[in-house]
C-alpha positions in Angstrom: -11.3 8.0 9.0 -7.9 7.2 7.4 -6.5 9.7 4.9 -6.7 9.0 1.5 -2.9 9.9 1.1 -0.5 7.7 -0.2 2.0 8.4 2.8 -0.3 7.3 5.4 1.0 3.3 4.8 1.6 3.1 8.7 -1.9 3.7 9.9 -3.3 2.3 7.2 -1.4 -0.9 8.5 -2.4 -0.4 11.9 -5.6 -0.1 11.4 -5.8 -3.3 9.1 -5.0 -5.5 12.0 -8.0 -5.4 13.9 -10.2 -6.3 10.4 -8.3 -9.1 9.8 -8.5 -10.4 13.3 -12.3 -10.3 13.0 -11.8 -12.4 9.7 -9.6 -14.6 11.6 -10.4 -15.5 14.5 -8.3 -18.5 15.0 -4.9 -16.5 14.4 -2.5 -14.8 16.7 -0.2 -12.2 16.6 -1.3 -10.8 13.6 0.9 -8.4 11.9 0.6 -6.3 8.5 4.0 -5.3 7.0 6.0 -3.7 4.3 3.1 -2.4 2.8 3.9 -0.6 -0.6 2.2 0.9 -3.8 2.9 -0.5 -6.9 4.2 1.1 -10.1 1.3 0.2 -12.6 -2.4 1.4 -12.4 -4.3 4.4 -11.8 -7.9 2.7 -11.6 -8.0 1.3 -8.2 -5.8 2.5 -5.3 -3.7 -0.8 -4.5 -1.3 -1.3 -2.0 0.8 -5.0 -1.4 1.3 -5.9 1.9 2.9 -9.4 4.4 0.5 -11.0 6.5 2.0 -12.4 9.3 0.3 -14.8 12.2 0.4 -17.3 14.3 -2.4 -20.6 14.1 -2.0 -24.3 14.7 1.3 -23.7 16.3 2.7 -22.6 13.1 4.1 -19.5 11.9 2.4 -18.1 8.9 3.4 -15.7 5.9 1.5 -14.7 3.3 1.7 -11.9 0.3 -1.6 -9.7 -0.2 -2.8 -7.0 -1.7 -5.5 -4.4 -0.4 -7.5 -2.5 -3.0 -9.9 0.8 -2.8 -11.7 3.0 -5.0 -9.0 5.4 -6.9 -7.3 8.8 -5.3 -8.6 10.1 -8.6 -11.9 9.8 -9.4 -12.3 9.0 -13.1 -15.4 7.2 -13.4 -18.7 8.2 -12.3 -19.6 4.8 -11.1 -16.7 3.4 -9.6 -17.9 -0.4 -8.5 -15.3 -2.1 -6.2 -17.8 -4.8 -5.4 -18.1 -5.9 -9.7 -14.7 -6.6 -10.0 -14.4 -8.7 -6.8 -17.2 -10.9 -8.0 -15.6 -11.5 -11.4 -12.5 -12.5 -10.2 -14.5 -14.7 -7.3 -17.0 -16.4 -9.9 -13.9 -17.2 -12.4 -12.4 -19.2 -10.0 -11.8 -23.1 -11.3 -12.9 -21.6 -14.9 -9.0 -22.0 -16.3 -8.7 -18.2 -16.3 -5.7 -17.4 -14.2 -7.0 -15.0 -11.4 -5.8 -13.9 -8.0 -7.9 -15.6 -5.1 -10.1 -12.9 -3.4 -11.1 -13.1 0.3 -14.4 -12.6 2.4 -16.1 -10.0 0.7 -16.0 -6.3 -0.5 -16.2 -4.2 2.9 -18.5 -1.7 2.7 -18.2 -0.3 6.2 -16.4 2.9 5.5 -15.9 3.7 9.2 -13.6 1.0 9.4 -10.5 3.0 7.2 -12.6 5.3 5.4 -13.6 3.4 2.2 -14.9 0.4 0.8 -12.2 -2.2 0.2 -11.3 -5.8 -0.8 -8.6 -8.1 -0.1 -6.5 -10.7 -2.4 -3.8 -12.6 -2.8 -0.7 -11.5 -4.2 0.9 -14.2 -6.8 4.6 -14.2 -7.3 5.8 -13.0 -10.8 6.4 -8.9 -12.5 4.1 -6.8 -14.7 5.5 -4.7 -17.6 5.0 -1.0 -16.3 2.9 1.6 -17.4 5.2 4.2 -16.3 7.6 4.7 -18.1 6.1 2.7 -21.0 6.9 -0.9 -21.3 8.1 -0.5 -24.7 10.7 1.3 -23.3 11.6 0.0 -19.7 10.5 -3.0 -17.4 10.5 -6.4 -18.0 9.4 -6.8 -21.6 11.9 -3.9 -22.7 14.6 -6.2 -21.1 13.4 -9.5 -22.0 14.8 -11.4 -25.4 13.0 -10.8 -28.5 11.9 -14.7 -28.2 10.7 -14.3 -24.6 9.0 -11.1 -25.8 7.3 -13.0 -28.4 6.3 -15.4 -25.7 4.9 -12.9 -23.3 2.4 -11.6 -25.8 1.3 -14.5 -27.1 0.5 -15.9 -23.6 -1.5 -12.5 -23.0 -3.2 -13.5 -26.0 -4.1 -16.9 -25.0 -5.4 -15.5 -21.8 -7.7 -13.2 -23.6 -8.8 -16.2 -25.4 -9.8 -18.2 -22.3 -11.7 -15.3 -21.0 -13.8 -15.0 -23.9 -14.6 -19.0 -24.0 -16.1 -18.6 -20.2 -19.5 -19.8 -19.8 -20.6 -16.5 -18.6 -23.8 -18.0 -17.6 -23.2 -20.7 -15.9 -20.3 -18.3 -13.8 -23.3 -16.3 -12.9 -21.9 -13.0 -14.6 -24.9 -12.0 -16.0 -24.8 -8.9 -13.9 -21.7 -7.6 -16.5 -24.5 -7.0 -18.6 -24.9 -3.6 -20.9 -24.5 -0.5 -18.9 -27.8 0.9 -17.9 -29.9 3.3 -20.5 -28.5 1.3 -23.6 -31.1 -1.0 -25.6 -28.6 -3.3 -26.5 -25.0 -4.1 -25.6 -23.1 -1.7 -28.2 -25.6 1.1 -27.4 -25.3 0.6 -23.5 -21.3 1.2 -24.1 -22.4 4.0 -26.4 -24.9 5.7 -23.7 -22.2 5.1 -21.1 -19.6 7.4 -22.9 -21.8 9.6 -24.3 -23.0 10.8 -21.0 -19.4 10.4 -19.4 -18.2 12.6 -21.8 -20.9 15.4 -20.9 -19.8 14.8 -17.0 -16.3 14.9 -17.7 -15.9 18.0 -20.2 -18.0 20.3 -17.8 -19.3 21.8 -21.1 -16.0 22.2 -22.6 -16.0 21.0 -26.8 -14.4 17.7 -27.0 -14.5 18.0 -30.9 -13.0 14.6 -31.8 -14.5 12.3 -29.1 -17.8 13.7 -30.2 -17.3 12.7 -33.5 -16.2 9.4 -32.4 -19.8 8.9 -30.5 -21.8 10.5 -33.4 -19.7 8.0 -36.0 -19.9 4.6 -33.4 -24.0 5.4 -33.6 -24.3 5.7 -37.2 -22.1 2.4 -37.9 -23.9 0.8 -35.2 -24.0 -3.2 -35.7 -25.1 -6.5 -33.6 -22.3 -8.7 -32.4 -22.5 -12.4 -33.6 -21.5 -13.3 -30.3 -21.6 -12.3 -26.7 -18.9 -13.2 -24.3 -17.3 -12.1 -20.9 -15.1 -9.3 -22.2 -11.9 -8.8 -19.7 -12.5 -4.8 -20.6 -8.7 -3.7 -19.5 -6.6 -6.6 -21.4 -3.0 -5.5 -22.0 0.8 -6.5 -21.3 0.8 -4.2 -17.4 -2.2 -6.2 -16.5 -1.2 -9.5 -16.8 1.5 -10.9 -14.2 4.4 -12.9 -15.4 6.9 -15.1 -14.1 10.8 -15.6 -14.6 10.4 -17.2 -17.8 7.6 -15.4 -19.0 4.7 -17.5 -18.9 1.4 -15.9 -17.7 0.9 -16.3 -14.1 -2.6 -14.3 -13.8 -4.7 -11.8 -15.6 -5.2 -9.0 -13.5 -7.5 -5.7 -13.1 -11.5 -6.5 -13.4 -12.6 -3.1 -13.0 -13.9 -2.6 -16.5 -15.0 -6.4 -17.5 -18.5 -6.5 -19.4 -20.7 -8.4 -21.5 -19.9 -8.0 -25.3 -18.4 -8.9 -28.5 -15.1 -10.3 -28.1 -13.6 -8.1 -30.8 -13.6 -5.3 -28.3 -11.1 -6.8 -26.1 -9.0 -7.5 -29.2 -9.0 -4.0 -30.7 -8.2 -2.6 -26.7 -5.1 -5.0 -26.9 -4.0 -3.8 -30.0 -4.8 -0.2 -29.1 -3.1 -0.1 -25.7 0.0 -1.6 -27.3 0.0 1.0 -29.8 -0.6 3.8 -27.2 2.6 2.2 -24.9 5.1 2.7 -27.8 4.7 4.2 -31.3 1.8 6.9 -30.1 4.6 9.1 -28.1 7.4 8.4 -30.7 8.8 4.7 -28.8 9.7 1.9 -31.9 8.0 -0.8 -30.8 10.6 -3.4 -29.8 12.0 -6.7 -31.6 9.9 -9.6 -31.2 6.5 -8.1 -30.7 4.0 -9.6 -33.2 2.2 -7.1 -35.6 -1.5 -6.5 -35.4 -2.3 -9.0 -38.6 -0.1 -11.8 -36.9 -2.3 -11.0 -34.1 -5.7 -11.5 -35.2 -4.5 -14.5 -37.3 -3.5 -16.1 -34.3 -6.9 -15.0 -32.3 -8.9 -16.2 -35.3 -6.6 -19.6 -34.9 -7.5 -19.8 -31.4 -11.1 -19.2 -31.3 -12.2 -20.2 -34.6 -14.2 -17.0 -34.9 -13.6 -14.8 -37.9 -13.0 -11.1 -36.7 -15.3 -8.5 -38.0 -16.4 -5.3 -37.5 -12.7 -4.0 -36.4 -12.7 -0.8 -37.5 -15.9 -0.2 -35.4 -13.7 -1.1 -32.1 -10.5 0.3 -33.3 -12.4 3.6 -32.7 -14.2 2.3 -30.0 -10.7 1.9 -27.9 -9.4 5.1 -28.1 -12.6 6.5 -27.2 -13.0 4.4 -23.8 -9.7 5.5 -22.8 -9.9 9.1 -24.1 -12.9 10.1 -22.6 -11.8 9.2 -18.5 -8.4 10.8 -19.6 -10.2 14.4 -19.6 -11.2 13.7 -16.7 -7.9 12.3 -15.3 -6.2 15.9 -17.3 -8.5 18.1 -15.2 -8.1 16.2 -11.8 -4.2 16.5 -11.8 -4.6 20.2 -13.0 -6.6 21.1 -10.2 -4.1 19.3 -8.1 -1.3 21.4 -9.7 0.2 18.7 -11.4 2.4 20.5 -14.2 2.8 17.6 -16.6 0.4 18.1 -19.4 0.5 20.3 -22.5 -1.6 23.4 -22.7 -3.9 21.5 -25.4 -3.2 17.7 -23.8 -7.0 17.3 -23.3 -8.1 18.0 -26.9 -4.5 16.8 -28.6 -3.9 13.4 -27.2 -2.8 9.9 -28.9 -6.3 8.8 -28.2 -7.9 11.9 -30.2 -4.8 11.5 -32.9 -6.3 7.8 -33.5 -9.5 8.5 -33.6 -8.6 11.6 -36.4 -6.5 8.8 -38.2 -8.9 6.2 -38.2 -11.8 8.3 -39.4 -9.8 10.6 -41.8 -10.5 13.9 -39.7 -8.0 16.9 -39.6 -5.0 15.7 -37.1 -5.8 17.8 -33.8 -2.0 18.3 -33.6 1.5 17.3 -34.8 2.0 13.4 -34.4 5.1 11.9 -32.4 8.1 10.6 -34.8 9.0 7.5 -34.0 12.7 7.6 -32.9 14.8 5.5 -30.2 16.5 6.9 -27.9 19.9 5.8 -28.7 19.2 7.5 -32.0 18.6 10.8 -30.0 20.5 13.5 -28.9 18.8 15.3 -25.9 18.8 17.1 -22.8 16.8 15.9 -19.7 17.2 19.1 -17.0 17.0 18.6 -13.2 16.2 21.1 -10.9 16.8 20.0 -7.3 14.9 21.7 -4.2 15.4 21.3 -0.4 18.6 20.7 0.8 20.8 19.9 -1.4 19.1 22.2 -4.4 20.8 22.6 -7.3 20.5 22.6 -11.1 22.3 19.7 -13.4 21.5 18.1 -16.5 22.0 14.3 -17.9 22.9 14.9 -21.7 21.9 11.8 -24.0 24.2 11.0 -26.5 23.3 8.0 -29.1 23.3 6.1 -26.1 25.7 7.7 -24.1 25.1 9.1 -20.7 26.5 11.8 -19.1 26.1 14.1 -15.9 26.3 17.9 -15.9 26.0 20.8 -13.2 24.2 24.3 -14.3 21.6 24.8 -16.6 21.2 23.5 -20.0 19.7 25.6 -23.3 16.9 23.9 -24.6 16.3 20.8 -22.7 13.9 18.2 -24.0 12.1 18.3 -20.7 12.7 19.7 -17.3 12.0 17.8 -14.0 11.7 19.7 -10.7 11.8 17.9 -7.2 13.2 17.8 -3.9 16.7 16.3 -3.6 15.8 13.7 -1.3 12.7 12.1 -3.1 15.3 11.5 -5.9 17.5 9.7 -3.7 14.6 8.0 -2.5 13.2 6.8 -6.5 17.5 5.8 -6.7 16.6 3.5 -3.7 13.5 1.9 -5.4 11.5 3.4 -2.1 9.3 5.9 -4.3 8.0 5.3 -7.8 8.0 7.8 -10.7 4.4 7.3 -11.0 3.4 7.9 -7.4 5.8 10.6 -7.2 4.5 12.3 -10.4 0.6 11.8 -9.2 1.6 13.0 -5.1 2.9 16.1 -7.1 6.7 15.5 -6.0 8.0 16.2 -9.6 7.3 18.5 -11.9 7.6 18.4 -15.4 7.8 20.8 -18.1 8.5 19.2 -21.9 7.9 15.9 -23.1 6.5 13.9 -19.9 6.7 10.7 -21.5 10.3 10.9 -22.7 11.2 12.3 -19.2 9.8 9.6 -18.2 12.0 7.0 -19.9 15.1 9.4 -19.6 15.0 9.4 -15.7 14.1 5.6 -15.8 17.9 5.3 -17.9 19.5 8.0 -15.8 18.8 6.2 -12.2 20.0 2.9 -14.0 22.9 4.6 -15.0 23.7 6.6 -11.5 23.1 3.6 -9.8 23.2 4.5 -6.1 25.5 7.5 -6.7 24.6 11.0 -6.4 24.7 13.0 -9.8 
């Protein structure tokens, strides 16, 4: 059985070859090369690779994606087959999705877990970590291009909502088991999931949100296919900012399309102002986005507040589980009260006029800050040094600083791998290679800027 460690990619490459040979009997000399993990996403364990082979006297090279269940079990009923079938049945609908191959392989004797393979389309996604309002292709784009990317994502959401889900045989995406309607099913699902993740520990804001949602239950005017995780980092763009594909269908369901719109808007807030990062120029406002959605669909957006509360609940419940998993792994990057005081609980409290669970982040540009990121290198090359970010200027100094905003501890060799692009920040953090004390989100942004400043040079 293959280890679930991301570090074991060479073994995974080797074991994937005989499987591919069984699916491609006419192919000769199959090789799997350059397997690596993307920067975004924690839901599935995803690896990109190059498939090369000979067939019909010709050499073929294809870019592919391998997906299997996540390293950290956040959902109690994670279903790989569900996302595979959605992408398979959306082919030809006008919704741009990658092509999936063969079927979900359920035989765990092959690679240790179920998995499936799909095509890798050319393009880039804005990052999850650092947040896309502080780094990556959206951050680096012009205001005009950002608006183009935003409206492209919204138009993709509209295409999803206009799919004839009956014709595409998507009935299996109905309300989760245990509910009497689509909304009841969602609430019952997250209520039971909260009990599962909390393990008897009170979650007052999330518990109140479920109570409020039950009391304000409504019957949707229409039921459509919902993407479930519509956001910028799940949208693949080409160099000109055009949408290439909509990715990650783990959470798709049949429900009120307003829930997707509310999720899209909430996740943009979560990727910016929730962590004190101003939204970038060119990003359309919530009001503009709702108005454009209504123009594209011809539907009036109703019950928005309900879905604005539902959105942070949907993220907040599984993140309780993620926080607990990270703590059990010894990943020291969370505040002591993170499970109770986080952007999700703060958002719910603000929407429902509850007492704030903690201090709200001030929204400030890094270019307007004077802060210090302390670096502590271990192993060969061990040393202490820090980077001073002074209103857009970055300088590096030896030793320990007083009152840094965050302290990062990692091996000098891992920092060099990050500089070379061989190790991503999110992977390094989840693998325990980076330990962060202080403001984790700001630290991620500062590290991104520091690496860009240094290039390949040693600090």
